[in-house]
C-alpha positions, 0 to 999 in steps of 0.5 A, spaced: 520 116 259 522 123 257 516 128 257 515 135 255 510 140 258 509 146 254 505 153 256 504 156 249 506 163 247 500 168 249 500 173 244 498 180 247 502 180 253 506 186 254 514 185 254 519 190 256 524 193 251 529 187 253 524 182 251 522 180 258 515 180 261 513 186 265 508 182 270 502 179 272 503 172 270 502 166 275 506 160 274 503 154 271 501 150 278 497 145 275 503 143 270 507 143 276 503 138 280 502 133 274 510 134 273 511 132 280 507 126 280 510 124 273 517 125 276 515 121 282 513 115 278 520 115 275 519 119 269 524 125 266 520 131 266 521 138 263 516 144 263 517 150 258 513 156 261 513 160 254 510 167 256 515 167 262 521 165 258 519 170 252 519 164 248 516 163 241 514 157 237 521 156 234 524 157 241 520 151 243 522 147 237 529 148 239 528 146 246 524 140 244 529 138 239 535 138 245 531 135 250 528 129 245 521 128 249 517 121 248 511 125 249 509 133 248 
């Protein structure tokens, strides 16, 4: 099964002029643990960490349409 895990965009996070996050964000460890268990059970998992990738909703939708998850 294809599963997509998403950390939603967070308004108010300061970005540099090039659109990259300045600092202070931690990786979604809980999501990583869930993904590891799912992969161990044979599932295909993708994580989108929107704040770090500077993704907006449209970017998430585009990535999801390419990956075509069965569960989001």
